[in-house]
C-alpha positions in Angstrom: 3.0 -1.5 5.7 -0.2 -2.8 7.5 -2.3 -0.1 9.2 -1.8 -1.6 12.7 1.9 -0.9 12.5 1.1 2.8 12.1 -0.9 2.7 15.3 2.0 1.5 17.4 3.8 4.0 19.6 7.5 3.7 18.9 9.3 3.9 22.3 12.5 5.9 22.0 15.9 5.2 23.6 15.0 6.1 27.2 15.7 3.9 30.2 12.5 4.6 32.0 13.1 2.3 34.9 13.5 4.1 38.1 12.4 4.1 41.7 9.8 6.8 42.7 11.6 10.1 42.8 14.7 8.6 41.2 16.1 10.3 38.1 16.1 8.5 34.7 19.4 7.4 33.3 20.9 10.1 31.0 21.7 9.4 27.4 23.8 11.6 25.2 24.1 11.8 21.4 27.7 12.5 20.4 28.9 13.4 16.9 32.4 12.1 16.2 35.2 13.7 14.2 34.5 11.4 11.2 30.8 12.4 11.3 29.5 9.2 12.8 27.2 9.2 15.8 27.8 7.6 19.2 25.5 7.2 22.0 27.0 7.6 25.5 26.0 7.8 29.1 28.3 10.7 29.5 28.5 14.2 27.9 31.5 15.8 26.3 32.6 17.6 23.2 30.1 17.2 20.4 27.5 15.7 22.6 24.1 16.7 23.5 21.7 15.2 26.1 18.7 13.6 24.5 15.6 15.8 25.0 12.5 13.8 25.7 10.3 16.5 24.1 12.4 16.6 20.9 13.9 13.1 20.5 11.4 10.7 22.0 7.9 9.9 20.9 5.7 10.1 24.0 3.8 7.0 25.2 0.1 7.2 24.4 -1.5 5.9 27.6 -4.6 4.9 25.6 -2.5 2.5 23.4 -1.5 -0.1 26.0 -0.8 -3.3 24.1 -0.7 -5.7 27.0 -3.0 -5.6 30.1 -2.3 -7.5 33.4 -3.0 -11.2 33.4 -5.2 -13.1 32.6 -4.0 -12.8 29.1 -7.2 -14.2 27.6 -8.7 -10.7 27.9 -5.9 -9.1 25.9 -5.3 -8.3 22.2 -2.5 -6.6 20.4 -4.5 -5.9 17.3 -7.8 -4.0 17.1 -10.7 -6.1 15.7 -10.6 -6.0 11.9 -7.0 -5.0 11.7 -4.9 -7.1 9.2 -2.3 -9.3 10.7 1.0 -7.3 10.9 3.1 -10.3 9.8 4.8 -9.9 6.4 3.5 -12.6 4.1 6.0 -15.2 2.9 5.7 -17.0 -0.4 2.7 -19.0 1.0 1.5 -16.3 3.4 2.2 -16.1 7.1 2.8 -19.3 8.9 0.3 -20.6 11.5 2.0 -24.0 12.1 1.9 -25.3 15.6 5.1 -25.4 17.7 6.1 -26.7 21.1 5.4 -24.3 24.0 8.7 -22.8 25.0 9.9 -20.7 27.9 12.9 -18.5 27.4 14.7 -17.0 30.4 15.9 -13.5 29.5 18.3 -11.4 31.5 16.4 -8.1 31.4 18.6 -5.5 32.9 15.9 -2.9 33.8 14.9 -3.8 37.3 14.6 -2.0 40.6 12.4 -2.1 43.7 9.6 0.3 44.2 7.8 1.3 47.4 5.2 -1.3 48.1 1.6 -0.2 48.7 1.7 -1.7 52.1 4.7 0.2 53.1 3.3 3.4 51.7 0.1 3.0 53.6 2.0 2.6 56.8 4.2 5.5 56.1 7.4 3.5 55.9 10.5 4.3 54.0 11.1 3.0 50.5 12.2 -0.6 50.0 16.0 -0.6 49.3 17.0 -0.8 45.7 17.3 -4.4 44.5 19.5 -4.0 41.5 19.5 -3.2 37.7 18.8 -6.6 36.4 16.7 -9.8 36.8 16.0 -13.1 35.0 12.6 -12.9 33.4 10.5 -15.9 32.0 8.8 -15.4 28.7 6.6 -18.3 27.6 5.4 -18.6 24.0 2.8 -21.0 22.8 0.5 -21.8 19.9 -3.2 -21.0 19.9 -4.9 -23.6 17.8 -8.2 -21.6 17.5 -6.4 -18.6 15.9 -8.2 -16.1 18.1 -5.1 -14.3 19.4 -2.7 -12.8 19.8 -3.0 -13.0 23.5 -0.2 -11.2 25.3 0.0 -10.7 29.1 2.3 -9.7 31.8 2.5 -10.2 35.6 1.9 -7.3 37.9 5.6 -6.5 38.2 5.7 -4.8 34.8 5.0 -1.1 34.2 3.0 0.5 31.4 6.1 1.3 29.2 7.4 -2.3 29.6 4.0 -3.6 28.5 4.0 -1.5 25.4 7.5 -2.5 24.7 6.6 -6.2 24.9 3.7 -5.5 22.4 6.1 -4.0 20.0 8.6 -6.8 20.6 6.0 -9.5 19.8 5.0 -7.6 16.6 8.6 -7.3 15.6 9.1 -11.0 16.1 6.1 -12.1 14.1 7.0 -9.6 11.3 10.5 -11.1 11.1 9.4 -14.8 11.2 6.4 -14.3 8.9 4.3 -15.9 11.7 0.5 -15.2 11.9 0.1 -13.4 15.3 -3.5 -14.7 15.7 -2.0 -18.1 16.6 0.3 -16.7 19.2 0.2 -16.5 23.1 3.0 -14.7 25.0 3.3 -14.5 28.8 5.9 -12.4 30.6 6.5 -13.2 34.2 9.1 -12.4 36.9 9.5 -15.7 38.7 8.0 -15.3 42.2 10.5 -15.4 45.0 10.9 -13.6 48.3 13.4 -11.4 46.4 10.8 -10.3 43.9 8.6 -8.6 46.5 8.1 -5.0 45.5 10.1 -5.3 42.4 8.8 -3.2 39.4 10.1 -3.4 35.8 9.6 -0.7 33.4 11.1 0.9 30.3 11.6 -0.1 26.7 15.2 -1.2 26.9 14.4 -5.0 27.2 12.4 -4.9 23.9 15.2 -6.3 21.8 15.8 -9.2 24.1 12.1 -10.0 24.2 11.7 -9.8 20.5 14.7 -12.3 20.1 13.1 -14.6 22.7 9.7 -14.7 21.0 11.3 -15.3 17.6 13.4 -18.1 19.0 10.5 -19.9 20.6 8.6 -19.7 17.2 11.5 -21.1 15.4 12.7 -23.6 18.0 16.2 -22.2 18.5 17.5 -22.1 22.0 19.0 -19.0 23.5 22.6 -18.8 24.7 22.7 -18.9 28.5 25.8 -16.8 28.8 24.5 -13.6 27.4 22.6 -10.4 28.4 20.6 -8.4 25.9 19.7 -4.8 26.1 18.3 -2.4 23.5 14.9 -1.0 22.2 13.2 -2.6 19.2 10.9 -1.0 16.6 8.5 -2.6 14.2 10.9 -2.1 11.3 13.3 -4.4 13.2 15.9 -1.9 14.1 17.6 -1.8 17.5 17.6 1.5 19.3 20.0 3.0 21.9 19.5 2.8 25.7 20.8 4.5 28.8 22.8 3.1 31.7 24.8 0.7 29.6 27.8 0.8 32.0 25.5 -0.3 34.9 24.0 -3.0 32.8 27.4 -4.5 32.0 28.1 -4.5 35.7 24.7 -6.2 36.2 25.4 -8.8 33.5 28.7 -9.5 35.2 26.9 -10.0 38.4 24.7 -12.6 36.8 27.9 -14.5 35.8 27.2 -14.0 32.0 30.1 -13.5 29.6 28.6 -11.3 26.9 26.5 -8.2 26.5 24.6 -7.7 23.3 23.7 -4.0 22.9 22.8 -1.3 20.3 25.3 -0.3 17.7 26.9 3.1 18.3 27.2 2.9 22.1 30.7 1.3 22.3 32.4 4.3 23.9 35.8 4.4 25.6 34.1 4.2 29.0 31.9 1.2 27.9 35.0 -0.6 26.5 36.9 0.1 29.8 34.0 -1.3 31.8 33.8 -4.4 29.6 37.5 -5.1 29.8 37.6 -4.5 33.6 34.8 -7.2 33.9 36.2 -9.5 31.3 32.9 -9.1 29.4 32.6 -9.6 25.6 30.7 -6.6 24.1 28.8 -7.2 20.9 27.0 -4.3 19.0 24.0 -5.0 16.8 21.9 -2.7 14.6 19.0 -5.0 13.7 16.9 -7.8 15.1 18.6 -10.2 12.7 22.0 -9.4 14.0 20.8 -9.7 17.6 19.2 -13.0 16.9 22.4 -14.4 15.3 24.4 -13.3 18.2 22.0 -14.7 20.8 21.2 -18.1 19.1 24.0 -18.7 16.7 21.2 -19.2 14.0 19.9 -17.0 11.2 16.6 -15.2 11.7 14.2 -16.7 9.1 10.6 -17.4 8.2 8.7 -20.0 10.2 7.9 -23.1 8.4 
């Protein structure tokens, strides 16, 4: 595996999106009678709460993979690092593709206290919700001096690192040379977006699917929500707050939630049934891609 992969901090299964002073969503690892493992937002017999110090690899603040816009100042790989894309029969692809914007329902949103309100000593801005539609634009860089990856000011440090990992996972899966890739992640600006902060790794799977779909030219289904972490080995990891995310997806008038395998508990099933939502578990990026696009994840031409 290329050396740059080893430099990436793998963000564990932690929903790190919260308002200041608000507790993080809890996630439990539960051993079933048949020996299988389930992840749940609730404890119970055979369950233990995930311990950040033991179960999650910490975020290295010096390894930010995406700085605020303008994205021209940003690089995912250090100078001299080999491209992380796995070579195909003819090496990684650098073929041009049409610029594409994918709107992804990322269910990790809340409102934080604005700096202006803080300066005036005002109370926190009321919570906005647990989801939003985010625009992810992917385009080709003819000069091959990328990758260039950037985010708007709405995104926190952990989300930025998660985006970097998602981009690397996407190019690894599609055998695309990241030096020819530009990715911009933006929360569309409206009056409702004022004060919104997005953080946490649980949108990583959806972002990886979106980047790969743009490279390959496959449209995303408009009736789905995706939630799950992603790692450079293309595995989908568990997240917290799944019940709330099902509720949020229902609020967006979507019909299906694609989420990490092992989290379909009785409570989650009950929530999905109550909201007439289809629940689809996936363990890998390829499975998530198939569910989200109806196409196979494949090398770029």
